[in-house]
N, C-alpha and C positions, 0 to 999 in steps of 0.2 A: 743068696741074692735072688729075687724073683726072676722068672723067665722073661727075657726081653729087657732086663734092666739096663744092660750095656747100651742097647740102641736107644733107650729112653733117656739116657744121660744121667742115670742114678749113680753111675760109678765115675762121675767127673772127678778129676784130680784136685786135691787141695793144693792151691798154688802159693808159693812164696811170692809176695808182691814187692818185696824189697830185696836188696842183696848186700852182703858184706864183701870185703875185698877178696875173700876166698871163693866166692860163688861163680866167678866168671869162667871163660873158656881159656884153657891153657894154650899158649902158643906152641905150634908144632911146625917143623920144617917141611914135612910131607904129609899133609892131612889125607886121611882116607875118604872123608866126606866133606864137601863144601855145602853149607846151607846158605841159600840166598833169600833175603826177605825184602821185598819192595815196601816202601813206607811213604805215606802222604798224610800229614796232620793227624796222626793217631798215636801220640806219645804214651797214653795210658795203655792202649792195647799193645803197643810194642813192648812196654815194660812186662806185661803178663806173658807175651810170647817169648821174650828172652829169658824170663824167670823159669818158664816151663822147660826150655831147652837146657838151661843150666842145671835143672833138677832131674835130668834123664837118668834112669837106673843104671844103664850101661851105655857109656858114651865112648865111641872109638876116637881116634885122633881126628880132629875136625877143625874147620874154620867157619866162622859165622860172619856173613857179609850183609850189612844193611845198606840198601841203596835208596837214598832219599830222592823223591821225585818232585820237589818244589815246595816243601813245607814252609809255613810261615816262620817256624822256629826249628832249627836243625836239632835232631836228638843226639848231639855230640856227647853230652855228659852221660846220657844213658848208655850209649855204646861204649864209652870209655869204662864205665862202671862194670860192664860185663865182659870187656875184652873183645868186643865185636869190632870189625872194621866198618867204617862209615864211608860210603862213596856217594857221589852226586850224579843224577841223570836228569838233565834239563828237558829232554823230550818228553812230553806228557804221556802217561800210560804205564800200567804195570808191566806190559810186555817189554818196552824199552828198558825199564828198570831191571827186569830179570836179565835181559841181554847184557847189560852193563856189569852186573854182578857175576854172571857166568864167565864173561870174558876175563875178569880179574881173578877168578878163582883158580885153584890148583888141584883140588881133589879129583880122584878117579871117578867118584860118584858125586852127582849133584842132587841136592834135595831142595825143593822149593816149597816154602810155606808163607802164607800171607801174614802181615803184621797183626791183623786182628784175630789170628788163629792161635789156639792153645794146643800144643802137642801133648798127647797122652804120655805118661811116664816111660813107656817102652817104645815110643815112636821111632827113635834112632836105631835101637837094637833090632826092631822088626824090619826096618829097611835093610840093614846090613845082612840079616839072615836071608831075606828074599834074594839078594844079589849074590849069595853064595852059590846059587844055581846059575851057571854060565848062560843058560838059555833065556834068562830074564833080561829084558832090554829096557822096559819102561814100566814103572809102577804108578798106578792110581790108587791112593789110599781112601779110606772111609772118612767122610766128614759128617759130623753130627752137630746138632744145635746145642750150644751152651745154654744151660738154664740157670739164671741167677738164683732162683729158688727152685731146686729140682722137684720138690713135691707140689709146687703151686705155679706152674708155668704161665706166662702171659699168653694172650691171644696170638701175638706175632710169633712167639716161640713155638706154639702149637702148630700154626700154619706152616712155618718154615721147616719144622720137623717132618712134616709130611711131604712138602713140595720142593724143598731146596736140596741141592747137593746130592742128587741121586746118582752117585758115581758108578755103581755097578750097572745101572741101565744105560748110562752114557757110553760106557765102554762096550757093553754087549751089543747095543742097538744103533749107536751113533758114531762109534769109532773115535772117541776122544774121552779125556778126563779133565777134571778141573786142575788148573795150575796152582791152586792154593794148597794142595797136598799131593805133590808130584815128585818122583825121583826117577833119575835117568842116568845111564852110563854116559860118560863124557863123549866117547866116540859116537854114540847114538845121537846125542844132542847136536854134534858137529855135522852129522849126516843130514838131519832133518832141517837144520838151519834156525835162524832166530825167531823169537816170538813176534807177533804182529803189533801194530800200534793201536791207538784208541778206536779207530773207526771200523774195526772188525772184532768179532768174538775171538780173542787171541788164543784162548784155551782150545776152542773148537777147531779153529784154523790150524794150530800146531799139531794137535792130536790127529786130525784127519789127514794132514800131510804125511805124518808118520805111518798111519795105517795104509795109505795108498802106496807107500814105498815097501810095503810088506812087513813092516815092523809090528811087533805084538805089544799091546798094552795089557798088562796083568792087573786085574783088580785085587787089591790086597786089603781085606777087611781088618787085618791085625795092625795096619799102619793107620792109626786113628789120630785125627785132629778135630778139635771142637771150634765151631765158629759161632759167634754171638748172633742172635737174631737182630733184625733191624730194630731201631728204637722207636720208630713211628711209622705210620702208614705212608707218610710222604717219602721217607727213605726207601720204602718198599716200592713205591711208584717209580722213583728215580731208577731203581734197578730194572724194572720192567720196561720203562721208557727206552733204556739203553738196548735191551734185548729185542724189543719191538723194532727199533731202528735198524738193528743188524739183520733181522728177518726181512724187513722191507728192502734193505739193500741187496740181499741175496735174491729176493723175488725179482728185482729189476734186472740183475745180472742174468738170471735164468729166463727173463722175458715172460714171467708168469702171468702178467697182465692184470689190469685193474679189476676185471670181473672175478678172477680167481681170488684176488686179495679180499674182495668184498664177501665172497662165499666163505672164506676162512673167518672173516670177521663175524659173519652171522652165526657160524658154528660155535665160535667162542662165546657168543652172547647167550646161547642156550646150554652151554656145557656144565654149569653148576648142577643141574639136575642129575647129570651122569656122574659127577664127581662124588656124590653121596656114597656110592659103593666103594670107591677108592679109599675115602677117609675111614669108612667102617672097617675095612680090611687092614688098614695100616698098623704095623707093629711098632711104629715110632711114636704113637700117642696111645693114651690109656683112658678108658672111662668115657662116659657121655659128655662130661664137661669139656675135656680136651678136644674131643671130636667136634662138638658144637662150635667151639672157638675157632678151630681150624676151618670149618665150613664157612663161618661168618666172614672171616678175613678173605678167604678164597673168593667168595662172591663179590666182595668189594673190589678186589684186585681185578677179577675178570671184567667188571663194569668199567673200571678205569682203562684197562687195556683196549676194550672195544671203542671207547671214546678216542683214544690216541690213534688207533688204526683208522678210524673214520677221518680224522684230521689229516693223516698221511695220504689216504685215498683222495682227499680233496686238494692235495698239493702242498701239505705241510713239509717242513724241513726235517728229514731224518738225521742229517749231519748234526744239527743243533742238539737233538735228543741224545745221540751216541757220545758226544764229547763234553757236554756241559757239566757232568758230575765230577770230572776230574779236577776242576779248578774252582770249585765253589768255596 
């Protein structure tokens, strides 16, 4: 395998997209691991997620809990086919859905993965090995971009390979990790408390609460999940609208002021020139084509973010941006 192939997605698992009656999760009275999956209107992604979990190379006793957060059609048949438990959480947001699943679970270890993520074949065994060390409290795994055609990635796949899900940097420099590939001891989750709702960055909020309590988040590059890139620039803009709204809310809480917000906006406007070096050095894309595609999308995203930040500076509604995505 070429150097860097794992990071570039060349070793993506070959997934079974359907199951027979023997492929599901065996019922167990005392699961070692409880897996919680929030779900909202993503049945095809959920099918791939459950298939990847059912295909784990080494699976301890476990329970799989899918928490639906208001889908138009409940994935009951899909959950039944795999032997997963389906619960309902009416409060919008993946945070409340995770809270519902965690409260209903019984494993000593809890693993959280998003419905649109695909666990690598040794995802579960890597989690269990990590927690063999009693000093490990919270694990943040590596999230890579799933490439539908690994040798010919799209522009959005190239961009998100460079800029999305930088879990190692989040843990080292910002004190949190993404909740789409997170594992934690039950007693630690109870100490930190529940995940937040739609109007905050619930992964950042939860992780930084844990860090302030003196708990350690361990980056685990061997705990790998794949996440698909957004399908369109509009989906990508919605993601950044939500994150920009969260930043604006934090700035107001900290009384950063309108002038500082405008300075940040101006810096973002000129940032594409600086990002050339980052893209050139990234080991998550290869060759001139992939780097050019990543740069092109990055420049479009930065321009969109600048427009949104200017609207917020002029009095636009941050709440509308942070919550609209969840009930579209």
